[in-house]
C-alpha positions in Angstrom: -10.2 -5.8 -6.1 -9.5 -9.0 -4.2 -5.9 -10.0 -3.9 -5.5 -13.7 -3.2 -2.1 -13.6 -1.6 0.5 -16.2 -0.7 1.4 -14.4 2.5 -0.3 -12.6 5.4 -0.4 -8.8 5.6 2.0 -8.1 8.4 5.1 -6.0 9.0 7.3 -8.2 6.8 6.4 -6.6 3.4 6.9 -8.5 0.1 5.8 -7.9 -3.5 2.0 -7.9 -2.8 2.1 -5.4 0.1 4.4 -3.1 -1.7 2.4 -3.3 -4.9 -0.9 -2.8 -3.2 0.4 0.3 -1.4 1.4 1.9 -4.7 -1.8 0.9 -6.5 -3.9 2.6 -3.8 -1.8 5.7 -4.2 -2.2 5.7 -7.9 -5.9 5.0 -8.0 -7.7 6.9 -5.2 -11.1 5.3 -5.9 -9.7 1.8 -5.6 -10.6 -0.5 -2.7 -8.7 -3.7 -1.9 -9.6 -6.9 0.1 -6.3 -8.7 0.8 -7.0 -12.4 1.2 -4.2 -13.8 3.4 -2.8 -17.3 3.7 -5.4 -19.5 5.4 -5.3 -20.2 9.2 -4.7 -23.9 9.6 -6.9 -24.6 12.7 -5.9 -28.2 13.2 -2.2 -27.6 12.8 -2.3 -24.7 15.3 -4.1 -26.9 17.8 -1.4 -29.6 17.4 1.3 -27.0 18.0 -0.5 -25.9 21.2 -1.3 -22.6 19.6 -4.6 -20.7 19.7 -5.6 -19.7 16.2 -6.0 -16.0 15.5 -9.5 -14.9 14.5 -8.7 -14.2 10.9 -11.8 -12.1 10.6 -12.3 -9.1 8.3 -10.1 -6.3 9.6 -9.2 -2.8 8.4 -5.6 -2.1 7.4 -4.6 1.5 8.0 -7.0 4.4 8.4 -8.1 5.1 4.8 -11.0 2.7 4.8 -9.8 1.4 1.4 -7.8 -1.6 2.5 -9.0 -4.7 4.3 -7.6 -8.1 5.1 -9.2 -11.5 5.9 -7.6 -14.9 6.6 -10.0 -17.8 5.8 -9.9 -20.7 8.1 -8.8 -24.2 7.0 -10.5 -26.5 9.5 -9.3 -29.9 8.3 -6.7 -31.4 5.9 -7.8 -31.6 2.3 -7.5 -35.4 2.3 -10.2 -35.5 5.0 -12.3 -32.6 3.8 -12.2 -32.5 -0.1 -14.2 -29.3 -0.1 -11.6 -27.3 1.8 -10.6 -25.0 -1.1 -14.3 -24.2 -1.9 -14.7 -23.3 1.8 -11.7 -21.0 1.7 -13.1 -19.2 -1.4 -16.6 -18.9 0.1 -15.1 -17.2 3.2 -13.2 -14.7 1.1 -16.2 -13.9 -1.1 -18.4 -13.5 2.0 -15.9 -10.9 3.3 -16.1 -9.1 -0.1 -19.9 -9.0 0.0 -19.7 -7.5 3.5 -17.6 -4.7 2.0 -20.1 -4.2 -0.9 -17.9 -5.6 -3.6 -20.2 -6.5 -6.5 -17.8 -7.3 -9.4 -14.3 -7.0 -8.1 -11.1 -7.7 -10.1 -9.6 -11.0 -9.0 -5.8 -10.7 -8.5 -4.7 -14.3 -8.2 -1.3 -14.8 -6.7 -2.3 -18.0 -4.9 -3.5 -20.3 -7.7 -5.6 -22.3 -5.1 -8.3 -19.7 -6.0 -8.1 -20.3 -9.8 -11.5 -22.1 -10.0 -13.2 -18.8 -8.9 -12.4 -17.2 -12.3 -14.8 -19.4 -14.2 -17.2 -19.7 -11.3 -17.7 -15.9 -11.0 -16.9 -14.6 -14.5 -15.2 -11.6 -12.9 -12.2 -9.8 -14.4 -9.0 -11.6 -13.4 -5.2 -11.4 -13.4 -2.9 -14.3 -12.6 0.3 -13.0 -11.0 3.0 -15.7 -11.1 5.9 -14.8 -8.7 7.4 -18.2 -8.0 7.5 -21.4 -10.0 6.2 -23.7 -7.3 5.9 -26.5 -9.9 9.7 -26.7 -9.7 9.8 -26.7 -5.9 10.3 -29.8 -3.8 7.0 -30.7 -2.3 4.6 -33.4 -1.2 3.2 -35.2 -4.3 -0.4 -34.3 -3.6 0.5 -30.7 -3.1 2.4 -30.6 -6.4 -0.4 -32.2 -8.2 -2.9 -29.6 -6.9 -0.5 -26.8 -7.8 -0.2 -28.1 -11.4 -3.9 -28.4 -11.8 -4.7 -24.9 -10.4 -1.8 -23.3 -12.4 -3.3 -24.8 -15.6 -6.8 -23.6 -14.7 -5.5 -20.1 -14.1 -3.6 -20.0 -17.4 -6.7 -21.2 -19.2 -9.3 -19.0 -17.6 -7.9 -15.6 -16.5 -8.1 -12.5 -18.6 -4.4 -11.5 -18.2 -1.2 -13.2 -16.9 1.7 -11.3 -15.2 5.1 -12.9 -14.5 8.0 -11.4 -12.6 11.0 -13.1 -14.3 12.3 -14.1 -17.7 12.2 -17.8 -16.7 8.6 -17.5 -15.8 7.9 -15.7 -19.0 9.5 -18.6 -20.9 7.6 -21.3 -19.1 4.1 -19.7 -18.8 4.5 -17.9 -22.2 4.4 -21.2 -24.0 0.7 -21.5 -23.1 -0.5 -17.9 -23.7 0.8 -14.2 -23.9 2.1 -12.9 -20.6 3.2 -9.5 -19.2 6.6 -9.3 -17.5 6.5 -7.0 -14.5 9.5 -7.5 -12.3 9.8 -6.4 -8.7 10.8 -2.9 -7.7 12.4 -1.1 -4.8 11.8 2.0 -2.6 15.2 3.6 -3.0 14.5 6.5 -0.5 13.5 4.0 2.2 16.7 1.9 1.8 19.0 4.9 1.7 17.7 6.9 4.7 20.6 6.7 7.2 19.8 4.7 10.4 21.4 3.7 13.7 22.9 0.3 14.2 20.2 -2.1 15.5 20.7 -3.1 19.1 20.1 -6.8 18.4 23.0 -7.2 15.8 25.9 -9.1 17.3 29.0 -7.0 18.1 31.8 -6.9 15.5 31.7 -7.3 11.8 28.5 -8.6 10.2 27.9 -10.8 7.2 24.1 -10.7 6.6 21.6 -12.7 4.7 18.2 -11.0 4.4 15.1 -12.9 3.2 13.0 -16.0 3.9 15.1 -18.9 5.3 14.2 -22.1 3.6 15.9 -25.4 2.8 14.6 -25.1 -0.8 16.5 -21.8 -1.5 19.5 -21.7 0.8 22.5 -23.9 0.2 22.7 -25.1 3.8 26.2 -26.7 3.4 27.5 -23.5 2.0 26.0 -21.5 4.9 27.6 -23.9 7.4 31.0 -23.6 5.8 30.7 -19.8 5.7 29.7 -19.5 9.4 32.5 -21.8 10.5 35.2 -20.0 8.4 34.1 -16.6 9.7 34.3 -17.6 13.4 36.2 -15.1 15.4 36.3 -12.6 12.5 32.7 -11.9 11.7 29.2 -13.3 12.4 26.9 -14.7 9.8 23.5 -13.3 10.6 20.2 -14.5 9.1 17.3 -11.9 9.0 13.9 -12.9 7.8 11.0 -15.4 8.3 12.4 -18.8 9.4 11.0 -21.7 7.4 14.1 -23.9 7.9 13.7 -27.5 8.9 14.8 -28.3 12.4 17.8 -30.2 11.1 19.0 -27.3 8.9 18.4 -24.7 11.6 20.5 -26.8 14.0 23.3 -27.1 11.5 23.7 -23.4 10.9 23.3 -22.5 14.6 26.0 -25.0 15.6 28.3 -23.5 13.0 28.1 -20.2 14.8 25.5 -18.3 12.7 22.8 -16.2 14.4 19.1 -16.3 13.3 17.3 -13.1 14.2 14.0 -14.0 12.6 11.6 -11.5 11.0 11.9 -7.8 11.4 9.4 -5.1 10.2 10.0 -3.7 6.7 10.4 -0.3 8.3 13.4 -1.5 10.3 15.1 -3.5 7.5 17.3 -0.7 6.1 19.1 -0.4 9.4 20.3 -4.0 9.2 21.4 -3.7 5.6 23.3 -0.5 6.2 25.3 -1.9 9.1 26.3 -5.1 7.3 29.9 -5.4 6.2 28.9 -7.9 3.5 25.5 -8.9 2.2 25.4 -12.5 1.1 23.1 -14.7 -1.0 24.2 -18.3 -0.6 21.3 -19.7 -2.7 21.2 -23.0 -4.4 21.5 -22.7 -8.2 18.5 -24.7 -9.3 15.5 -24.3 -11.7 13.3 -23.0 -8.8 15.7 -20.2 -7.8 16.1 -19.4 -11.5 12.4 -18.7 -11.7 12.6 -16.0 -9.1 13.0 -12.2 -9.3 14.5 -11.6 -5.8 13.4 -8.4 -4.3 16.6 -8.4 -2.3 18.7 -7.9 -5.5 17.2 -4.5 -6.0 17.2 -3.7 -2.2 20.9 -4.6 -2.0 21.7 -2.5 -5.1 19.8 0.4 -3.6 21.6 0.3 -0.2 25.1 0.1 -1.9 26.8 -2.3 0.5 29.2 -5.0 -0.8 27.4 -8.1 -2.0 28.5 -11.7 -2.7 26.0 -14.0 -4.3 26.0 -17.4 -5.9 25.2 -17.1 -9.7 21.4 -17.0 -9.3 18.8 -15.0 -11.2 18.7 -11.3 -10.2 22.4 -11.0 -9.1 24.4 -12.2 -12.1 24.2 -8.8 -13.9 24.2 -6.3 -11.0 27.9 -5.4 -11.2 30.0 -3.7 -8.4 29.7 -3.5 -5.5 28.0 -6.9 -6.1 30.0 -9.9 -7.2 29.0 -13.4 -8.1 30.9 -16.5 -6.9 30.4 -20.2 -7.6 29.8 -22.2 -4.4 33.3 -23.5 -4.2 34.7 -19.9 -4.3 32.0 -18.3 -2.3 33.6 -18.3 1.2 36.9 -17.0 -0.2 35.0 -14.2 -2.0 33.4 -13.1 1.3 36.7 -13.2 3.1 38.3 -11.1 0.3 35.6 -8.4 1.0 36.4 -8.5 4.7 40.1 -8.1 3.9 39.4 -4.7 2.5 39.2 -1.6 4.7 35.7 -1.6 6.2 33.1 0.9 4.8 31.6 3.4 7.2 28.0 2.4 8.3 25.2 3.7 6.1 24.2 3.6 2.5 27.0 3.2 0.0 27.3 4.5 -3.5 24.2 4.1 -5.6 25.0 2.5 -8.9 22.5 2.4 -11.7 18.9 3.4 -11.5 16.9 0.7 -9.7 13.3 0.3 -11.0 11.0 1.6 -8.3 7.7 0.1 -7.1 5.9 3.2 -8.3 7.0 2.4 -11.9 6.0 -1.2 -11.6 2.7 -0.4 -10.1 1.9 1.8 -13.1 2.6 -1.2 -15.4 0.5 -3.5 -13.2 -2.4 -1.1 -13.2 -2.4 -1.0 -17.0 -2.7 -4.8 -17.1 -5.5 -4.7 -14.5 -7.4 -2.1 -16.5 -7.0 -4.3 -19.6 -8.4 -7.3 -17.7 -11.4 -5.3 -16.6 -12.0 -4.1 -20.1 -11.8 -7.7 -21.4 -13.9 -9.0 -18.6 -16.6 -6.4 -19.2 -16.7 -6.8 -23.0 -20.0 -8.2 -24.3 
């Protein structure tokens, strides 16, 4: 299988890494090439950075998982054949591994043209509705075209949220496979991380971006908490410079990314976990992994009324933006919980269960693709 991913394989695990890990466990004969986000050579040079090699590399010690990051040498407006070049680089890595007729798992729809070009079995895994995101017009036009190609040509379509099922299901049948959670990983007691600020912690965990976070709400929360608690952001930082400056000047702390293995420690030592997201069509399309992770760790949660959090129930609560700061303060007014995992409510769906469902769809795609 070749997984055309929207992120690199690194220590910050998201849906693709967690799903691949479970798939390899379930299917011992499976081999996976993980195609990472391309390395933008020109952008790196302009930033004074030396691009990483991106060559084919082994992940782990099983000999069943490999990764490759194709190189993007020039902007698409200068080199129209950029996407074909990216695809050729990934397919060349597959040939090196001896892949003859792999399943194409397309999460990055940039690679949608490969489905018709190769005729190989294929699954389109839609995890974010980028057609609703704010973006440069040429980028959005390319996303729309590739999304339409994928929906037309692939053998099977998987979506991770009801909103995506509604939008993509207008065109063809889809399978809804939401995200999961590793409950044992989240609930194993840990020591307080040394890089957490002293005192009480109000924590946001996830990718920081202007398109998801309500920056004004984050600023208001950080300022109100001053002297009482610290608003901490944990996760990859994709904020604009202006937004980053605003939240830092308000007193928040941005820790950046931490490995998936270390994440439970930060969640277990937070007094309140917060989700100050914008309530917009793009966030409605998501199935946030953090909703299940927060549920599994059992700490108090305050979220704006976004998908994934509206129906969780205690110890999670939903607050409109104008009541959000007060809701966080109300949690801090209560006697603090001891560090560690809190009470587990409900039965969060595990990655193992979701990988079983995903594997069934993949098998169906292979059977369809191999049919005469």
